[in-house]
C-alpha positions in Angstrom: 0.0 0.0 0.0 1.3 3.5 -0.9 2.0 6.0 1.8 1.8 8.9 -0.7 0.0 9.1 -4.0 1.0 12.0 -6.3 -1.4 12.4 -9.2 -0.9 14.8 -12.2 0.8 17.5 -10.0 2.0 20.6 -11.9 3.5 23.8 -10.5 4.7 26.9 -12.2 6.3 30.1 -11.1 5.4 32.8 -13.6 6.1 31.5 -17.1 8.4 28.8 -15.8 7.0 25.3 -15.2 9.0 23.4 -12.7 6.8 20.4 -12.3 4.6 19.1 -15.2 2.0 16.4 -14.6 4.0 14.5 -12.0 2.8 11.0 -11.0 4.6 9.0 -8.3 3.7 6.5 -5.6 5.9 6.5 -2.4 5.7 3.1 -0.7 6.6 2.3 3.0 10.3 1.7 3.5 11.3 3.2 0.1 13.9 5.9 0.2 13.8 8.2 -2.9 16.8 10.4 -3.8 15.4 13.3 -5.8 18.1 14.5 -8.3 18.3 17.1 -10.9 20.1 20.3 -11.7 19.7 23.4 -9.5 16.3 25.1 -10.2 14.6 21.9 -11.5 12.0 21.9 -8.7 13.4 19.4 -6.2 12.7 21.6 -3.1 9.3 22.6 -4.6 8.3 18.9 -4.8 9.2 18.4 -1.1 7.2 21.4 0.0 4.2 20.2 -2.0 4.5 16.8 -0.4 4.6 18.5 3.0 1.5 20.5 2.2 3.4 23.8 2.4 2.8 24.6 -1.3 -0.3 24.1 -3.2 0.1 22.6 -6.7 -1.5 24.5 -9.7 -3.2 21.2 -10.6 -3.3 17.6 -9.5 -3.4 16.3 -5.9 -1.3 14.6 -3.2 -3.2 11.9 -1.2 -2.2 10.3 2.0 -4.1 7.6 3.9 -5.8 8.8 7.1 -3.5 9.1 10.0 -0.3 9.2 8.1 2.2 11.8 9.5 4.6 13.8 7.3 7.6 15.8 8.6 9.8 18.1 6.5 13.3 19.2 7.2 14.4 22.0 4.9 17.2 24.6 4.8 15.2 27.5 6.2 15.9 28.2 9.9 13.0 28.2 12.3 11.0 31.5 12.4 9.8 31.3 16.0 13.2 31.9 17.7 11.7 32.9 21.1 11.3 29.3 22.1 14.1 27.1 23.5 16.0 24.5 21.5 14.5 21.7 23.6 10.9 23.0 23.1 11.4 23.4 19.4 12.9 19.9 18.8 10.2 18.3 21.1 7.5 19.7 18.8 8.3 16.8 16.6 7.1 14.5 19.5 3.9 16.5 20.2 1.8 13.5 19.2 3.6 11.2 21.6 3.5 13.7 24.5 -0.3 14.3 23.9 -1.0 10.6 23.8 1.0 10.0 27.0 -0.8 12.8 28.8 -4.2 11.4 27.7 -3.2 7.9 28.8 -2.3 9.3 32.3 -5.7 11.0 32.6 -7.5 7.9 31.5 -5.5 5.7 33.9 -6.5 8.1 36.7 -10.1 7.9 35.8 -9.9 4.0 35.6 -8.2 4.0 39.0 -11.2 6.0 40.4 -13.6 3.3 39.2 -14.5 4.4 35.7 -14.3 1.3 33.6 -17.0 1.7 31.0 -16.6 0.8 27.3 -16.1 4.5 26.4 -13.1 4.8 28.7 -11.6 1.6 27.6 -12.0 2.5 23.9 -10.4 5.9 24.5 -7.6 4.2 26.3 -7.0 1.7 23.4 -7.0 4.6 20.9 -4.6 6.7 22.9 -2.3 3.7 23.5 -2.2 3.1 19.7 -1.4 6.7 19.0 1.5 6.5 21.5 2.9 3.4 19.9 2.7 5.0 16.4 4.6 8.0 17.8 7.4 5.9 19.3 6.0 4.4 22.4 7.0 5.1 26.0 10.7 5.3 24.8 10.1 8.6 22.9 12.2 10.6 25.3 15.1 8.2 24.9 14.8 8.4 21.2 14.7 12.2 21.3 18.0 12.2 23.3 19.5 9.8 20.8 18.6 12.1 17.9 20.0 15.3 19.4 23.2 13.6 20.5 23.6 11.8 17.2 23.3 15.1 15.4 25.8 16.8 17.6 23.4 19.0 19.6 24.7 19.4 23.2 22.3 18.4 26.0 23.4 21.5 28.0 22.0 23.9 25.3 18.5 22.5 25.4 17.3 25.4 27.5 18.9 28.1 25.3 16.6 30.2 23.1 16.8 29.6 19.4 17.8 33.2 18.8 21.2 32.4 20.4 22.1 29.7 17.8 23.9 30.0 14.4 22.2 29.2 11.1 24.0 25.9 11.0 22.9 25.0 14.5 19.3 25.9 13.7 19.2 23.7 10.6 20.5 20.8 12.7 17.7 21.5 15.2 15.2 21.4 12.3 16.6 18.0 11.3 16.3 16.7 14.9 12.7 17.9 15.1 11.8 16.0 11.9 13.5 12.8 13.0 12.2 12.9 16.5 8.6 12.5 15.5 9.2 9.1 13.7 6.8 10.2 10.8 5.4 7.8 8.2 6.9 10.0 5.5 10.2 11.9 6.2 11.1 14.7 3.8 14.7 15.9 3.9 16.2 18.8 2.0 20.0 18.8 2.2 20.1 17.0 5.6 23.9 16.7 5.8 24.6 20.4 5.5 26.3 21.6 8.7 26.8 18.0 9.9 30.3 16.6 10.5 31.2 13.2 9.2 30.3 11.4 12.4 26.8 13.0 12.6 26.2 12.3 8.9 27.1 8.6 9.4 24.8 8.4 12.4 22.0 10.0 10.3 22.5 7.5 7.5 22.1 4.5 9.9 19.1 6.1 11.7 17.2 6.7 8.5 17.7 3.1 7.3 16.8 1.7 10.8 13.6 3.8 11.0 12.1 1.9 8.0 9.8 4.8 7.0 9.2 6.3 3.6 11.9 8.9 2.8 12.2 11.5 0.1 15.6 13.3 0.2 17.2 16.0 -1.8 21.0 16.2 -1.3 24.2 17.0 -3.1 26.1 14.6 -0.8 26.9 11.7 -3.1 28.2 9.5 -0.2 25.0 10.0 1.7 22.7 9.3 -1.3 24.6 6.1 -2.0 24.3 5.0 1.6 20.6 5.7 2.0 18.7 5.7 -1.3 16.8 2.6 -2.6 15.4 4.5 -5.6 16.2 7.6 -7.6 13.6 10.1 -8.7 15.0 12.3 -11.5 13.5 15.7 -12.3 14.4 17.0 -15.8 12.5 19.7 -17.6 9.6 19.5 -15.2 9.1 15.7 -15.8 10.0 13.0 -13.4 11.4 9.5 -14.0 11.8 6.8 -11.3 14.9 4.7 -11.4 14.5 1.6 -9.2 18.1 1.4 -8.1 20.8 2.9 -5.9 22.5 6.2 -6.6 25.7 5.0 -8.2 23.8 2.4 -10.3 21.6 5.3 -11.5 24.6 7.3 -12.6 25.9 4.4 -14.6 22.5 3.6 -16.2 21.8 7.3 -16.9 25.1 7.7 -18.7 24.4 4.6 -20.8 20.9 5.9 -21.6 22.3 9.2 -22.8 24.8 7.4 -25.0 22.2 5.2 -26.6 19.9 8.2 -27.1 22.6 10.2 -28.8 23.6 7.2 -31.0 20.0 6.7 -32.0 19.5 10.4 -32.7 22.6 10.4 -34.9 21.3 7.4 -36.9 17.9 9.2 -37.4 19.7 12.4 -38.5 21.9 10.5 -41.0 18.8 8.7 -42.5 16.9 11.9 -42.8 19.8 13.6 -44.5 20.1 10.6 -46.9 16.5 10.8 -47.9 16.6 14.6 -48.3 19.6 14.3 -50.7 17.7 11.7 -52.8 14.6 13.9 -52.9 16.5 17.0 -54.0 18.5 15.1 -56.6 15.6 13.2 -58.3 12.5 15.4 -57.6 12.3 16.4 -61.3 14.4 13.6 -62.8 13.8 10.1 -64.0 13.2 8.9 -60.4 10.6 11.5 -59.5 8.1 8.8 -58.4 10.7 7.3 -56.0 11.6 10.8 -54.8 7.9 11.5 -54.0 7.8 8.3 -52.0 10.9 9.2 -50.1 9.4 12.7 -49.4 6.4 11.0 -47.8 8.7 8.8 -45.7 10.7 11.9 -44.7 7.6 13.8 -43.7 6.7 11.1 -41.3 10.1 11.1 -39.6 10.9 13.3 -36.6 14.3 14.1 -35.3 15.2 12.6 -31.9 15.8 15.3 -29.3 18.7 14.5 -27.0 17.9 16.3 -23.8 20.8 18.3 -22.5 20.3 19.9 -19.1 22.7 22.7 -19.8 26.5 23.1 -20.0 28.4 21.2 -17.3 31.1 22.9 -15.3 34.5 21.7 -16.4 37.8 23.3 -15.6 41.4 22.7 -14.7 44.2 24.4 -12.8 47.2 25.7 -14.7 50.5 23.9 -14.2 52.0 25.4 -11.0 55.6 26.4 -10.3 57.5 23.4 -9.0 58.3 23.7 -5.3 61.0 22.0 -3.3 60.3 18.5 -2.0 59.1 19.8 1.4 56.1 22.2 1.1 55.2 22.6 4.8 56.9 21.7 8.1 55.2 21.9 11.4 57.0 21.3 14.7 55.4 21.2 18.2 52.5 23.5 17.3 49.7 24.2 19.7 46.6 25.8 18.3 44.5 27.8 20.8 41.6 30.2 20.8 40.8 32.5 23.7 43.1 30.6 26.0 41.5 27.2 25.1 43.9 24.7 23.3 42.1 23.0 20.4 45.0 21.0 18.9 48.2 20.3 20.7 51.7 19.3 19.8 51.2 19.2 16.0 54.2 17.8 14.1 53.7 17.1 10.4 55.5 17.4 7.1 53.6 17.9 3.9 55.6 17.1 0.7 55.2 18.2 -2.9 52.3 16.5 -4.6 50.5 15.4 -1.4 46.7 15.7 -1.3 45.8 15.8 2.4 42.3 15.7 3.9 42.0 17.4 7.2 39.1 15.9 9.1 37.5 16.1 12.5 34.2 16.9 14.3 32.6 20.3 14.1 34.3 22.6 16.5 37.5 20.5 16.7 39.6 23.4 15.2 40.1 22.4 11.6 39.7 25.9 10.2 41.7 27.4 13.0 44.5 24.9 12.4 44.6 25.8 8.7 44.8 29.5 9.4 47.7 28.8 11.8 49.5 26.8 9.2 49.1 29.6 6.7 50.4 32.3 9.2 47.0 34.0 9.4 47.0 33.5 13.2 50.0 32.8 15.4 50.5 29.4 17.0 50.3 29.2 20.8 53.6 27.5 20.6 55.9 25.7 18.1 57.0 26.6 14.6 55.5 26.5 11.1 57.6 27.0 7.9 56.9 26.9 4.2 59.3 25.3 1.8 61.2 26.6 -1.2 59.2 28.5 -3.8 55.9 27.6 -2.1 53.0 29.9 -3.1 49.9 29.1 -0.9 46.4 30.0 -2.0 43.7 29.9 0.7 40.0 29.3 -0.2 37.9 29.8 2.9 34.6 28.0 3.6 32.9 31.3 2.7 34.7 31.5 -0.6 36.9 34.3 -1.6 35.8 37.8 -0.6 33.6 39.3 -3.3 32.5 42.9 -3.5 28.7 43.1 -4.2 29.0 46.4 -6.1 31.1 44.8 -8.9 30.0 42.8 -11.8 31.2 39.3 -12.3 33.7 40.4 -15.0 34.9 43.4 -13.0 35.6 41.0 -10.1 37.9 38.9 -12.2 39.7 41.9 -13.8 40.2 43.5 -10.3 41.5 40.4 -8.6 43.7 38.9 -11.4 46.2 40.1 -14.0 44.0 38.8 -16.8 43.1 40.9 -19.9 39.4 41.5 -20.6 39.4 38.8 -23.3 41.1 36.3 -21.0 38.7 37.2 -18.2 35.7 36.6 -20.5 37.1 33.3 -21.6 37.7 32.1 -18.0 34.2 33.2 -17.0 32.7 31.2 -20.0 34.4 28.1 -18.6 32.7 28.7 -15.2 29.3 29.1 -16.9 29.2 32.9 -17.0 29.0 33.5 -20.8 28.1 36.7 -22.5 25.8 38.9 -20.6 26.0 36.7 -17.5 29.4 38.1 -16.9 27.9 41.6 -16.6 25.6 40.6 -13.7 26.2 42.2 -10.3 27.8 40.0 -7.7 25.0 41.0 -5.2 22.4 39.3 -7.5 24.2 35.9 -7.7 22.9 32.8 -6.0 25.0 30.9 -3.5 26.1 28.4 -6.2 26.9 31.2 -8.6 29.1 33.0 -6.1 30.9 29.7 -5.4 31.6 29.3 -9.1 33.0 32.8 -9.3 35.2 32.2 -6.3 36.5 29.0 -8.0 37.2 31.0 -11.2 39.3 33.5 -9.1 41.1 30.6 -7.4 42.1 29.1 -10.8 43.2 32.4 -12.1 45.3 33.1 -9.0 47.7 30.2 -9.7 49.6 29.0 -6.6 51.3 25.7 -6.1 49.8 25.0 -2.6 46.0 25.0 -2.4 44.4 25.2 1.0 40.7 24.6 0.6 38.1 24.9 3.4 34.7 23.5 2.3 35.0 24.3 -1.4 31.9 22.3 -2.3 29.4 24.5 -0.4 26.5 25.5 -2.7 27.9 23.3 -5.6 25.5 20.8 -7.2 26.6 17.2 -7.9 28.0 18.2 -11.4 30.0 21.1 -9.9 31.4 18.8 -7.2 32.5 16.3 -9.7 34.1 19.0 -11.9 36.1 20.2 -8.8 37.0 16.6 -8.0 38.4 16.1 -11.5 40.3 19.4 -11.4 41.9 18.5 -8.1 42.9 15.0 -9.2 44.7 16.6 -12.2 46.3 19.4 -10.2 50.0 19.1 -10.1 50.6 21.0 -6.9 50.0 20.3 -3.3 46.7 20.3 -1.5 45.2 20.5 2.0 41.4 20.0 2.0 38.6 20.4 4.5 35.3 19.1 3.3 32.1 17.4 4.5 31.8 15.8 1.1 33.1 12.3 1.9 33.0 11.2 -1.8 35.4 14.1 -2.6 37.7 13.2 0.2 37.7 9.5 -0.7 38.5 10.2 -4.4 41.1 13.1 -4.0 43.0 12.5 -0.8 46.1 10.4 -0.6 46.5 11.0 3.1 44.3 12.0 6.1 45.1 14.2 9.1 42.4 13.7 11.7 41.8 15.8 14.8 41.0 13.3 17.6 40.8 14.3 21.3 42.9 17.4 20.6 45.7 15.6 18.8 46.4 15.3 15.1 46.5 11.7 13.8 48.0 10.8 10.4 46.8 7.9 8.2 47.3 7.0 4.6 44.6 7.0 2.0 41.2 8.7 1.6 38.0 8.6 3.5 37.2 4.9 3.1 40.7 4.0 4.3 40.2 6.2 7.3 36.9 4.4 8.2 38.5 1.0 7.7 41.5 2.0 9.9 39.3 3.3 12.7 37.3 0.0 12.6 40.5 -2.0 13.0 41.6 0.3 15.9 38.2 0.0 17.6 38.5 -3.8 17.4 41.8 -3.7 19.2 44.2 -3.4 16.3 47.3 -1.3 16.2 46.5 2.4 17.0 47.2 5.1 14.4 50.3 7.2 14.9 50.6 10.9 15.7 51.1 13.2 12.8 54.8 13.6 13.6 55.6 10.2 12.1 57.7 9.9 8.9 56.5 11.8 5.8 54.3 10.1 3.2 55.2 8.8 -0.2 56.8 11.4 -2.4 55.6 12.7 -5.8 57.9 10.3 -7.7 56.5 7.4 -5.8 53.0 8.4 -6.6 53.8 8.9 -10.2 55.6 5.5 -10.6 53.7 3.1 -8.3 50.8 1.4 -10.0 48.6 1.3 -6.9 49.4 4.4 -4.8 47.1 3.6 -1.9 48.2 0.0 -1.5 51.9 1.0 -1.9 52.0 3.3 1.1 53.8 1.8 4.1 52.0 1.9 7.5 53.5 4.8 9.4 54.8 2.7 12.3 56.1 -0.1 10.1 59.8 -0.9 9.7 61.6 -0.5 6.4 62.1 -3.7 4.3 65.4 -5.2 5.1 66.9 -4.7 1.7 65.7 -1.1 1.2 67.9 0.9 3.5 71.1 2.6 2.3 72.9 2.1 5.6 72.9 -1.7 5.8 75.1 -3.3 8.5 77.8 -5.8 8.0 78.3 -9.0 10.0 80.1 -7.1 12.8 77.2 -4.7 13.2 79.0 -1.7 11.7 77.3 0.4 9.0 78.4 -0.7 5.6 80.2 1.8 3.5 78.3 3.6 0.8 79.8 3.6 -2.6 80.0 6.7 -4.8 76.8 8.6 -5.5 76.6 7.3 -9.1 77.2 3.7 -7.9 74.6 4.1 -5.2 72.1 5.4 -7.8 72.8 2.5 -10.1 72.3 0.0 -7.3 69.0 1.6 -6.3 67.9 1.8 -10.0 68.6 -1.9 -10.3 66.6 -2.6 -7.2 63.7 -0.5 -8.4 63.7 -2.3 -11.8 63.7 -5.7 -10.1 60.9 -4.8 -7.8 58.8 -3.4 -10.7 59.3 -6.6 -12.7 58.2 -8.6 -9.7 55.1 -6.4 -9.3 54.3 -6.7 -13.0 54.7 -10.5 -12.8 52.3 -10.7 -9.9 49.8 -8.5 -11.6 49.8 -10.9 -14.6 49.1 -13.8 -12.3 46.3 -11.8 -10.7 44.7 -11.4 -14.2 44.9 -15.2 -15.0 41.3 -16.5 -15.2 42.3 -19.7 -13.3 43.5 -17.6 -10.4 40.6 -15.2 -10.5 38.3 -18.2 -9.9 40.2 -19.3 -6.8 39.6 -16.9 -3.8 42.4 -18.4 -1.7 45.0 -18.0 -4.5 43.8 -14.4 -5.1 44.1 -13.6 -1.4 47.6 -14.9 -1.3 48.5 -13.0 -4.5 47.0 -9.8 -3.1 49.0 -10.1 0.1 52.2 -10.6 -1.9 51.3 -7.7 -4.2 50.8 -5.3 -1.3 54.1 -6.3 0.2 56.0 -5.8 -3.0 54.4 -2.5 -3.6 55.5 -1.4 -0.1 59.1 -2.5 -0.9 58.9 -0.6 -4.2 57.7 2.5 -2.5 60.6 2.5 -0.1 63.1 1.8 -2.9 61.7 4.7 -4.9 61.9 6.9 -1.8 65.6 6.0 -1.3 66.3 6.5 -5.0 64.7 10.0 -5.0 66.7 11.0 -1.9 69.9 9.8 -3.4 69.2 11.5 -6.7 68.5 14.8 -5.0 71.7 14.5 -3.0 73.6 13.8 -6.1 72.0 16.7 -8.0 70.4 14.4 -10.6 
């Protein structure tokens, strides 16, 4: 049985139709991800489902007694109430049912036991069960703590909270009521990774119908059972998860384009025949072809607008060490947020800086860049390092300028170069003459990215660069960062971006900075091992990560990185010991380089041989053989990484 029936719903704003004859059924337990470009009507659909907007035509039907809750990005308007009172409004049904039960129980204790009282008691008890039962207060506490809302602030007025805190309160209110239909508009905005993961699991465990709009690809992949695509006012239901939808959508567009090309070619062939033989000896055949041509229609390939696509210019090459941090404490107003930071960032590193909201990530970045002094310790930039900082609010933009004037004022580009750059960032022609004050949040973000690209720099420090970007914009930024040849430190709540881009994570945990290799999924796996009693991660002062040459040469960079507390392979060190325990003498630099080159070549050949074995169909069919080959492959890659590290060190020392 459907929880929600949407029948022929249409909605227009002025001359623009955003929803056109929409028909969908939302069933219990289904979780629909609503996708589409900005402005396609995703939020409009949510507000129609919630009853906050009335469609121009059509209807939304719910069975009697079904409860719908909406979380959107608008902060609460009644800020005179406390946080606890506002969030508890989501549990108003449970509280009212519990109060009625208490009154009925008092009447029954006084001797009233007629059928009317018993019927009322049964109905009230059913309402309480539907709203979460007697455990509703426990559930309310789980929700607020899971979303990072401190218990001690429950009595504070909403007027004292920031916009991000208010949107989290709105989300808690929607979840607390355990509705039959949960409507979520960008629910992971302002959530740290831990809260987002809690939310994913909570939504799945609730088992209710969910309709969600989000640009968080990791969240959609974790939650959605189906995808509802809005394109040109029309909707299409894809009964699959988010990543499967992306694959199938790409295939569908390719097939559509190929079919359209075949139709176009056939129509052109018929048209040439008609024009050539209309008055000739084959006039009768030409007339027949013309009738055939008149019945044909060109296939329209729907294109939802130009996609953002850009790249960073090749940066000036820095020295091997880009940033060195020794014994740094980061403090604000006398409170230490991060202590004893010791880390080295090397050329080509792509580092994700992660941690809970309020842990001090942005403050640490500003300290590393010299924008605020450390409480103690020392920070130094390497040779020829040119940092560029992109704050979570974007670059500062003056509202009184036009888009084009902003680029001309902030860069050394000519007018033609500025217009070309703005075209790449989807500000073509007259769009470049719009005032900055009139831009949307996403448009301001695109302009900030354009200025970032034009600014050059070989050390990008990015704080929440995906804010206000849609999925296509996030993927464009992802591609650009993957191709960027400089060094990167990145803070982001977009776990898909962190997992794809980062080669290393620095995590703020209990006031200390902890270093691990790999992206977000590697971090999650490492934490699971540590929680199960495995070896703990090391502090960030451990040895530096793989160098640029290692990343460029190794075939599997993530697998190749040595655990930070592991020992070097016995044959990889340059200071081997002889039988008496004394260090062996090094040969000349050229001899040492030749030895290391031979060692690297040997290891590369062994890795290639193992990879050939791993592609053998007979081995692929045997899980035990593949597990053994995988273990040996990782070990060889680690040895190769260290050998490359030694080779690069020796080469730099020899001036090669």
